[in-house]
VOBA-1610 file (N, C-alpha, C; in pm, whole numbers, padded with zeros to 5 digits, always signed):
BEGIN
Met-07828-07795+18902Met-07717-07707+18915Met-07753-07605+18825Thr-07733-07449+18863Thr-07721-07356+18784Thr-07601-07350+18706Lys-07596-07259+18604Lys-07460-07234+18533Lys-07355-07223+18613Ala-07368-07113+18702Ala-07258-07087+18806Ala-07229-07201+18910Ser-07320-07271+18939Ser-07291-07384+19030Ser-07219-07512+18961Lys-07256-07508+18844Lys-07190-07628+18759Lys-07043-07587+18739Thr-07023-07460+18717Thr-06869-07414+18697Thr-06788-07428+18807Lys-06850-07385+18926Lys-06779-07395+19053Lys-06751-07540+19085Ser-06850-07632+19062Ser-06843-07774+19084Ser-06718-07822+19011Phe-06715-07796+18888Phe-06614-07830+18807Phe-06493-07783+18842Ala-06464-07659+18898Ala-06341-07631+18936Ala-06306-07693+19055Glu-06397-07721+19138Glu-06356-07795+19264Glu-06310-07942+19236Leu-06355-07987+19122Leu-06307-08129+19105Leu-06170-08125+19056His-06120-08029+19003His-05978-08020+18960His-05878-07988+19090Gln-05940-07945+19199Gln-05868-07933+19338Gln-05890-08044+19432Ala-05978-08120+19398Ala-05998-08253+19486Ala-05894-08342+19512Glu-05882-08396+19642Glu-05771-08491+19671Glu-05757-08601+19569Ser-05885-08666+19518Ser-05876-08769+19422Ser-05926-08710+19271Gly-05865-08769+19179Gly-05904-08739+19040Gly-06050-08777+19000Phe-06064-08764+18877Phe-06199-08803+18822Phe-06185-08851+18670Ile-06288-08926+18619Ile-06297-08938+18495Ile-06410-08879+18422Met-06387-08814+18298Met-06468-08724+18234Met-06494-08793+18086Pro-06580-08863+18069Pro-06584-08909+17933Pro-06650-08818+17836Asn-06630-08839+17704Asn-06657-08720+17592Asn-06772-08743+17524Ala-06867-08684+17522Ala-07000-08697+17442Ala-06991-08626+17320Trp-07074-08655+17210Trp-07088-08598+17090Trp-07222-08536+17057Asp-07319-08572+17145Asp-07456-08514+17133Asp-07525-08536+17264Leu-07665-08479+17275Leu-07706-08495+17396Leu-07739-08642+17452Ala-07787-08717+17358Ala-07796-08846+17411Ala-07680-08924+17471Ser-07567-08912+17420Ser-07450-08975+17462Ser-07428-08912+17588Ala-07423-08776+17604Ala-07396-08709+17728Ala-07515-08760+17850Leu-07625-08783+17808Leu-07719-08837+17920Leu-07684-08978+17946Ile-07627-09062+17871Ile-07592-09196+17902Ile-07476-09181+18011Phe-07393-09090+17985Phe-07268-09058+18069Phe-07326-09018+18202Val-07417-08911+18209Val-07488-08867+18337Val-07548-08986+18403Glu-07622-09070+18331Glu-07685-09183+18408Glu-07593-09272+18455Ala-07473-09301+18414Ala-07356-09362+18457Ala-07313-09331+18605Gly-07336-09197+18619Gly-07274-09140+18720Gly-07144-09069+18734Phe-07113-09024+18617Phe-06979-08934+18594Phe-07017-08815+18653Pro-06910-08748+18713Pro-06937-08614+18769Pro-06931-08495+18678Ala-06876-08523+18558Ala-06880-08431+18454Ala-06856-08498+18320Val-06905-08427+18196Val-06865-08478+18074Val-06787-08371+17997Gly-06719-08433+17905Gly-06641-08336+17800Gly-06716-08358+17678Thr-06680-08261+17580Thr-06738-08276+17447Thr-06622-08325+17359Thr-06651-08393+17254Thr-06550-08439+17152Thr-06572-08369+17019Ser-06453-08296+16979Ser-06473-08241+16840Ser-06489-08352+16746Ala-06387-08457+16769Ala-06399-08565+16657Ala-06522-08629+16652Gly-06602-08671+16774Gly-06735-08732+16750Gly-06847-08627+16694Ile-06826-08504+16740Ile-06911-08400+16671Ile-06890-08410+16512Ala-06787-08378+16486Ala-06735-08370+16350Ala-06794-08497+16268Phe-06766-08614+16321Phe-06794-08736+16251Phe-06959-08759+16231Ser-07016-08696+16356Ser-07166-08733+16348Ser-07226-08619+16237Leu-07148-08520+16209Leu-07194-08433+16093Leu-07125-08486+15957Gly-07068-08577+15944Gly-07002-08625+15839Gly-06898-08542+15786Arg-06823-08479+15885Arg-06698-08400+15851Arg-06567-08483+15908Gln-06446-08400+15863Gln-06335-08443+15937Gln-06297-08351+16058Asp-06218-08420+16135Asp-06162-08352+16258Asp-05998-08368+16268Tyr-05950-08267+16316Tyr-05804-08239+16348Tyr-05722-08241+16221Ala-05697-08353+16157Ala-05645-08357+16041Ala-05714-08316+15925Val-05774-08228+15927Val-05869-08163+15823Val-05808-08132+15695Glu-05827-08206+15596Glu-05760-08193+15455Glu-05801-08053+15388Asp-05899-08002+15422Asp-05959-07900+15340Asp-06058-07826+15457Pro-06058-07691+15465Pro-06160-07615+15548Pro-06300-07651+15529Arg-06320-07684+15404Arg-06464-07707+15382Arg-06507-07832+15448Leu-06408-07929+15476Leu-06443-08056+15530Leu-06452-08051+15683Gly-06414-07931+15729Gly-06424-07929+15905Gly-06566-07858+15933Val-06555-07858+16071Val-06686-07790+16142Val-06668-07657+16174Ser-06762-07576+16125Ser-06739-07433+16165Ser-06759-07401+16317Lys-06710-07303+16360Lys-06754-07244+16492Lys-06884-07254+16524Glu-06965-07206+16437Glu-07102-07186+16463Glu-07160-07322+16481Glu-07130-07426+16396Glu-07191-07551+16406Glu-07120-07614+16534Met-07004-07602+16576Met-06966-07654+16687Met-07039-07610+16826Phe-07061-07465+16822Phe-07118-07410+16946Phe-07248-07448+16931Thr-07339-07477+16827Thr-07445-07505+16826Thr-07474-07652+16921Arg-07391-07748+16885Arg-07388-07870+16934Arg-07345-07854+17105Leu-07252-07757+17116Leu-07201-07754+17269Leu-07326-07707+17340Lys-07404-07625+17307Lys-07495-07549+17376Lys-07602-07663+17407Glu-07633-07742+17293Glu-07743-07843+17311Glu-07693-07923+17432Ile-07574-07971+17444Ile-07519-08071+17540Ile-07518-07997+17671Ser-07453-07876+17694Ser-07448-07802+17812Ser-07581-07777+17870Ser-07693-07745+17792Ser-07804-07703+17845Ser-07886-07814+17877Gly-07836-07941+17828Gly-07937-08055+17845Gly-07889-08134+17966Val-07774-08121+18044Val-07747-08204+18127Val-07731-08132+18258Ala-07749-08192+18382Ala-07743-08134+18508Ala-07611-08131+18563Ile-07508-08160+18494Ile-07353-08176+18541Ile-07272-08078+18456Pro-07152-08061+18503Pro-07077-07960+18422Pro-07017-08020+18295Val-06996-07939+18200Val-06972-07984+18061Val-06842-07899+18028Asn-06728-07956+17988Asn-06600-07914+17930Asn-06605-07915+17782Gly-06570-07809+17721Gly-06589-07811+17589Gly-06446-07828+17507Asp-06463-07908+17393Asp-06337-07912+17309Asp-06345-07806+17221Leu-06271-07682+17236Leu-06258-07578+17151Leu-06153-07566+17058Glu-06082-07696+17036Glu-05963-07696+16959Glu-05873-07609+16963Ala-05828-07516+16866Ala-05731-07422+16881Ala-05802-07281+16890Gly-05921-07270+16964Gly-05982-07158+16992Gly-06052-07075+16875Tyr-06042-07140+16756Tyr-06105-07073+16645Tyr-06044-06925+16588Gly-05919-06930+16586Gly-05854-06821+16560Gly-05697-06817+16610Asp-05605-06758+16541Asp-05461-06775+16583Asp-05424-06667+16689Thr-05505-06553+16689Thr-05448-06455+16767Thr-05515-06461+16927Pro-05438-06404+17008Pro-05497-06388+17152Pro-05624-06349+17165Glu-05648-06249+17087Glu-05787-06184+17083Glu-05914-06267+17049Ala-05883-06347+16933Ala-05970-06468+16881Ala-06003-06570+16988Val-05882-06604+17046Val-05903-06708+17182Val-05992-06646+17265Ala-05965-06525+17334Ala-06042-06469+17412Ala-06197-06438+17390Ala-06228-06412+17257Ala-06369-06411+17220Ala-06412-06558+17229Thr-06360-06644+17176Thr-06413-06788+17182Thr-06439-06837+17334Ile-06348-06789+17425Ile-06374-06819+17582Ile-06498-06744+17632Arg-06497-06638+17580Arg-06621-06558+17632Arg-06759-06623+17584Glu-06742-06681+17446Glu-06873-06740+17417Glu-06901-06860+17485Ala-06800-06928+17523Ala-06802-07071+17591Ala-06876-07035+17717Ile-06829-06939+17796Ile-06894-06901+17927Ile-07021-06862+17916Glu-07059-06793+17818Glu-07185-06752+17786Glu-07278-06851+17741Ala-07226-06953+17692Ala-07307-07072+17635Ala-07326-07176+17757Gly-07270-07160+17887Gly-07307-07236+17985Gly-07199-07359+17996Leu-07087-07347+17924Leu-06986-07460+17951Leu-06915-07418+18075Ala-06880-07518+18150Ala-06796-07507+18283Ala-06631-07499+18269Gly-06600-07538+18141Gly-06456-07537+18116Gly-06425-07565+17957Ala-06307-07537+17935Ala-06277-07584+17791Ala-06134-07614+17768Asn-06096-07668+17650Asn-05957-07691+17629Asn-05922-07598+17505Ile-05796-07551+17513Ile-05750-07473+17408Ile-05615-07550+17358Glu-05580-07565+17237Glu-05485-07647+17184Glu-05390-07549+17123Asp-05251-07600+17136Asp-05140-07524+17071Asp-05079-07580+16943Lys-05157-07673+16895Lys-05136-07711+16749Lys-05211-07629+16650Gln-05131-07597+16557Gln-05188-07486+16449Gln-05293-07590+16374Pro-05413-07525+16336Pro-05504-07609+16266Pro-05435-07604+16110Leu-05479-07712+16050Leu-05427-07739+15904Leu-05288-07742+15888Ser-05198-07794+16002Ser-05069-07787+16007Ser-05009-07898+16116Pro-04920-07955+16085Pro-04869-08049+16179Pro-04781-07988+16294Gly-04764-07843+16292Gly-04667-07787+16368Gly-04758-07735+16489Leu-04672-07688+16595Leu-04730-07616+16699Leu-04713-07457+16692Tyr-04789-07382+16760Tyr-04781-07245+16756Tyr-04647-07203+16835Asp-04576-07089+16791Asp-04478-07030+16857Asp-04493-07015+16996Glu-04404-07072+17088Glu-04432-07077+17232Glu-04474-06949+17284Val-04412-06839+17231Val-04464-06707+17287Val-04594-06674+17246Leu-04641-06695+17145Leu-04775-06684+17086Leu-04864-06779+17182Ala-04825-06898+17186Ala-04915-06992+17269Ala-04943-06957+17414Ile-04836-06903+17465Ile-04846-06839+17588Ile-04947-06724+17612Glu-04927-06631+17507Glu-05018-06516+17496Glu-05156-06551+17491Arg-05188-06664+17407Arg-05317-06701+17390Arg-05372-06762+17513Ile-05316-06821+17593Ile-05354-06865+17712Ile-05385-06771+17814Arg-05289-06660+17805Arg-05290-06546+17906Arg-05426-06468+17869Ala-05447-06442+17735Ala-05569-06372+17704Ala-05698-06438+17752Ala-05693-06575+17730Ala-05814-06631+17766Ala-05829-06638+17923Arg-05715-06639+18010Arg-05730-06613+18158Arg-05779-06478+18192Glu-05740-06385+18122Glu-05793-06246+18154Glu-05936-06231+18114Thr-05972-06281+18023Thr-06133-06297+17989Thr-06216-06363+18102Ile-06165-06461+18140Ile-06221-06558+18254Ile-06248-06473+18387Asp-06124-06398+18420Asp-06115-06330+18531Asp-06205-06194+18516Thr-06200-06138+18396Thr-06277-06022+18382Thr-06432-06068+18396Met-06475-06170+18366Met-06621-06221+18361Met-06636-06265+18514Gln-06541-06282+18600Gln-06577-06328+18733Gln-06623-06464+18737Ser-06556-06555+18653Ser-06608-06699+18638Ser-06508-06777+18686Asp-06558-06906+18747Asp-06479-07000+18799Asp-06443-07096+18676Phe-06479-07064+18541Phe-06445-07157+18433Phe-06315-07208+18434Val-06300-07318+18399Val-06177-07419+18409Val-06112-07403+18272Leu-06004-07349+18240Leu-05923-07314+18131Leu-05820-07417+18145Thr-05817-07522+18027Thr-05756-07630+18006Thr-05651-07603+17901Ala-05500-07595+17909Ala-05403-07575+17810Ala-05376-07710+17749Arg-05408-07733+17625Arg-05352-07873+17561Arg-05222-07858+17480Cys-05127-07916+17516Cys-04998-07918+17443Cys-04974-08050+17367Asp-04966-08038+17248Asp-04955-08142+17148Asp-04809-08185+17112Ser-04722-08147+17206Ser-04577-08159+17179Ser-04543-08301+17152Ile-04595-08399+17237Ile-04563-08534+17248Ile-04603-08596+17102Gln-04692-08552+17027Gln-04751-08595+16900Gln-04691-08538+16796Tyr-04642-08392+16801Tyr-04590-08305+16684Tyr-04474-08265+16702Ser-04385-08301+16778Ser-04259-08254+16813Ser-04158-08372+16833Asp-04029-08357+16813Asp-03945-08447+16831Asp-03873-08435+16978Lys-03919-08337+17043Lys-03876-08306+17181Lys-03940-08379+17287Gly-04065-08435+17252Gly-04130-08528+17348Gly-04168-08469+17474Leu-04158-08563+17587Leu-04188-08525+17706Leu-04144-08394+17756Asn-04026-08384+17744Asn-03943-08250+17793Asn-04016-08136+17745Glu-04044-08124+17614Glu-04121-07992+17575Glu-04248-07996+17628Ala-04310-08103+17630Ala-04458-08096+17689Ala-04459-08050+17819Ile-04363-08106+17913Ile-04341-08055+18050Ile-04330-07890+18051Asp-04236-07857+17975Asp-04192-07713+17980Asp-04297-07623+17920Arg-04363-07652+17822Arg-04498-07575+17759Arg-04602-07573+17860Ser-04627-07689+17911Ser-04736-07702+18016Ser-04715-07628+18137Asn-04598-07613+18188Asn-04578-07535+18302Asn-04570-07388+18280Arg-04540-07339+18146Arg-04533-07202+18114Arg-04675-07176+18088Tyr-04767-07271+18045Tyr-04902-07224+18023Tyr-04972-07219+18163Tyr-04934-07296+18246Tyr-04999-07299+18405Tyr-04949-07140+18446Glu-04829-07115+18439Glu-04773-06962+18482Glu-04869-06864+18427Ala-04906-06902+18280Ala-05011-06773+18204Ala-05132-06788+18242Gly-05189-06894+18345Gly-05323-06876+18386Gly-05400-07004+18357Ala-05342-07116+18306Ala-05409-07255+18280Ala-05450-07293+18402Asp-05575-07368+18425Asp-05605-07424+18550Asp-05584-07577+18531Cys-05561-07632+18400Cys-05544-07764+18383Cys-05463-07776+18270Leu-05376-07874+18262Leu-05283-07915+18151Leu-05318-08050+18091Phe-05297-08032+17960Phe-05353-08172+17883Phe-05244-08220+17790Thr-05170-08325+17802Thr-05070-08359+17716Thr-05097-08513+17663Pro-05176-08490+17541Pro-05211-08625+17481Pro-05100-08699+17406Gly-05095-08809+17379Gly-04989-08885+17300Gly-04921-08996+17365Val-04940-09031+17504Val-04862-09139+17573Val-04982-09214+17653Ser-04958-09347+17671Ser-05046-09442+17759Ser-04983-09537+17827Asp-04824-09532+17837Asp-04781-09617+17936Asp-04759-09539+18053Leu-04764-09616+18155Leu-04770-09582+18294Leu-04652-09493+18345Asp-04532-09528+18293Asp-04414-09463+18325Asp-04399-09331+18294Ser-04442-09302+18160Ser-04438-09166+18103Ser-04547-09070+18183Ile-04665-09142+18200Ile-04770-09066+18277Ile-04738-09019+18420Lys-04650-09120+18475Lys-04598-09076+18614Lys-04502-08960+18603Val-04424-08952+18511Val-04330-08860+18491Val-04407-08711+18461Leu-04509-08726+18374Leu-04582-08604+18346Leu-04645-08552+18489Ala-04712-08628+18542Ala-04784-08607+18673Ala-04699-08534+18775Arg-04562-08603+18785Arg-04477-08555+18875Arg-04419-08415+18835Glu-04389-08391+18702Glu-04313-08276+18670Glu-04416-08151+18630Ile-04527-08179+18583Ile-04606-08077+18563Ile-04685-08030+18673Arg-04668-07892+18681Arg-04719-07832+18827Arg-04843-07831+18850Gly-04948-07802+18753Gly-05087-07790+18763Gly-05154-07932+18754Pro-05291-07934+18780Pro-05368-08064+18757Pro-05363-08093+18609Leu-05337-08241+18598Leu-05298-08284+18466Leu-05435-08370+18425Asn-05445-08362+18272Asn-05567-08419+18220Asn-05480-08520+18114Met-05515-08657+18124Met-05462-08757+18018Met-05588-08820+17957Val-05570-08837+17817Val-05666-08900+17755Val-05644-09038+17709Met-05755-09136+17740Met-05745-09270+17706Met-05809-09295+17574Gly-05762-09407+17515Gly-05835-09434+17386Gly-05783-09374+17259Leu-05670-09306+17262Leu-05616-09230+17155Leu-05540-09317+17052Gly-05626-09393+16982Gly-05574-09486+16875Gly-05548-09623+16939Asn-05577-09651+17046Asn-05555-09786+17128Asn-05655-09792+17213Ala-05652-09927+17291Ala-05737-09949+17403Ala-05655-09975+17535Glu-05540-09917+17538Glu-05459-09939+17651Glu-05479-09860+17783Gly-05438-09897+17883Gly-05422-09825+18009Gly-05550-09873+18101Asn-05543-09829+18218Asn-05647-09854+18324Asn-05669-09719+18400Ala-05791-09658+18395Ala-05816-09525+18445Ala-05790-09512+18582Asn-05818-09621+18666Asn-05795-09597+18806Asn-05637-09610+18854Glu-05566-09686+18755Glu-05403-09678+18775Glu-05367-09537+18736Trp-05415-09481+18640Trp-05365-09337+18606Trp-05413-09237+18707Leu-05515-09258+18776Leu-05556-09169+18887Leu-05473-09189+18991Glu-05420-09309+19021Glu-05335-09330+19138Glu-05199-09295+19104Ala-05158-09279+18978Ala-05033-09238+18934Ala-05023-09053+18958Gly-05130-09016+18996Gly-05119-08851+19005Gly-05207-08781+18905Val-05260-08831+18787Val-05352-08769+18707Val-05482-08708+18779Gln-05514-08589+18746Gln-05628-08537+18795Gln-05745-08572+18713Arg-05759-08562+18596Arg-05865-08574+18503Arg-05829-08664+18390Ile-05924-08765+18383Ile-05910-08860+18260Ile-06023-08833+18176Ser-05992-08815+18044Ser-06082-08794+17924Ser-06064-08897+17834Leu-06161-08922+17743Leu-06177-09016+17647Leu-06165-08974+17504Gly-06144-08846+17478Gly-06152-08795+17342Gly-06271-08863+17266Gly-06233-08883+17142Gly-06348-08937+17049Gly-06332-09088+17057Ser-06285-09149+17155Ser-06274-09303+17148Ser-06411-09375+17156Val-06505-09308+17239Val-06617-09370+17260Val-06710-09368+17141Ala-06706-09236+17071Ala-06771-09205+16957Ala-06728-09288+16839Arg-06590-09306+16839Arg-06536-09390+16721Arg-06582-09554+16744Ala-06572-09586+16874Ala-06623-09729+16892Ala-06777-09744+16862Ala-06856-09643+16884Ala-06991-09663+16833Ala-07011-09656+16693Leu-06945-09577+16623Leu-06953-09586+16464Leu-06894-09717+16422Gly-06799-09768+16498Gly-06737-09903+16453Gly-06839-10017+16467Phe-06918-09990+16589Phe-07033-10088+16592Phe-07146-10079+16488Ile-07174-09961+16432Ile-07248-09936+16331Ile-07198-10016+16202Arg-07059-09995+16184Arg-07010-10052+16072Arg-07020-10196+16060Glu-06994-10260+16187Glu-07005-10416+16201Glu-07145-10451+16201Ala-07248-10379+16242Ala-07390-10408+16213Ala-07427-10415+16074Ala-07363-10310+16001Ala-07407-10301+15838Ala-07347-10431+15776Arg-07233-10462+15819Arg-07150-10568+15752Arg-07239-10702+15770Glu-07291-10710+15899Glu-07355-10834+15925Glu-07484-10855+15852Leu-07569-10749+15860Leu-07692-10748+15784Leu-07688-10763+15641Lys-07568-10690+15590Lys-07541-10700+15429Lys-07500-10840+15392Glu-07398-10900+15474Glu-07339-11031+15451Glu-07433-11148+15490Asn-07492-11143+15598Asn-07548-11245+15654Asn-07705-11237+15671Gly-07749-11107+15652Gly-07894-11083+15660Gly-07931-11104+15830Thr-07842-11122+15894Thr-07876-11142+16052Thr-07873-10992+16125Ile-07923-11002+16252Ile-07916-10867+16330Ile-07889-10910+16466Asn-07783-10998+16482Asn-07727-11047+16612Asn-07700-10908+16690Phe-07649-10816+16620Phe-07595-10686+16686Phe-07716-10625+16776Ala-07842-10649+16746Ala-07947-10583+16824Ala-07974-10650+16951Lys-07910-10745+16991Lys-07907-10808+17130Lys-07869-10714+17221Ser-07754-10621+17185Ser-07710-10537+17291Ser-07779-10397+17273Gln-07895-10372+17207Gln-07953-10248+17190Gln-07991-10180+17337Phe-08017-10048+17346Phe-08062-10000+17447Phe-08212-10004+17432Ser-08286-10043+17534Ser-08428-10058+17491Ser-08497-09920+17496His-08601-09927+17415His-08706-09819+17378His-08748-09753+17524Ser-08801-09827+17603Ser-08859-09790+17729Ser-08741-09720+17826Glu-08624-09787+17830Glu-08511-09731+17901Glu-08456-09602+17860Leu-08465-09583+17729Leu-08427-09445+17671Leu-08527-09362+17702Asn-08645-09390+17689Asn-08749-09286+17734Asn-08749-09259+17874Ala-08714-09340+17950Ala-08707-09317+18098Ala-08577-09234+18135Met-08483-09265+18080Met-08357-09185+18093Met-08377-09038+18049Ile-08444-09005+17935Ile-08470-08873+17882Ile-08560-08805+17973Ala-08675-08891+18030Ala-08763-08815+18122Ala-08708-08793+18264Thr-08601-08859+18298Thr-08536-08832+18433Thr-08458-08701+18401Ala-08396-08714+18292Ala-08301-08583+18261Ala-08377-08458+18244His-08498-08475+18179His-08589-08349+18178His-08626-08289+18305Glu-08668-08393+18397Glu-08717-08345+18541Glu-08595-08267+18597Lys-08481-08312+18589Lys-08354-08272+18669Lys-08334-08121+18614Arg-08341-08104+18471Arg-08328-07978+18412Arg-08431-07877+18460Ser-08554-07931+18459Ser-08649-07847+18503Ser-08664-07792+18648Ser-08591-07860+18721Ser-08582-07820+18868Ser-08465-07732+18894Leu-08384-07701+18797Leu-08252-07616+18822Leu-08311-07463+18851
//
């Protein structure tokens, strides 16, 4: 796929009759594993990328502990250029409060080869949401940039009302519908994993809905969520955190027992080499 065809393919996934699962990668190797497994698209995870760099994510206590825009885009470009399927970028709050800053970030994302991206309405370094009027203007500015560049880039508006407001589902639905009117192609409302709430969101939110699995739990079934009307299912940083959890358990086993039973489930050297060679061949044929 070329950059343009990846973007078009990603847009079509959001309009298809059945939804899809989009796991989140934090480096090229993890992305290639998801490609090999047969997923039609991958997302990036700001959490996974941050943790792989030894930094904090989301609830960043100090700006110096976070990942800079430049560092994040370096990793996004590595992933998007290294796989032959669409990549959706986790752009957090757009790396700036103003609509102009969000527009500039979206432009960079398109130029970097991403097929889509998320923009959050939670203020960085704060538990609060952006003022609704400003949040809408930020989405509208992103939409105008996409249209000006004549791209099929998929704009996802993430609403964090469920996690950071006492108004719960109602505010998430209202804000999401306003973001849809402002030009978002997909709406993302993290914070619930019970099927009843998911059904309400899928019914009341007018555009394609993304729900995240593994946000602090191991609940839910992706197939059931798709049947409930969810168009796109992401995993956020859950796979990355699970991988780091495996490393911690391996370290404890080795330190406490001297054994390496964890190595029984390792990805073989030859399989990894073969996977990388296949991915290289596909990239070269683009």
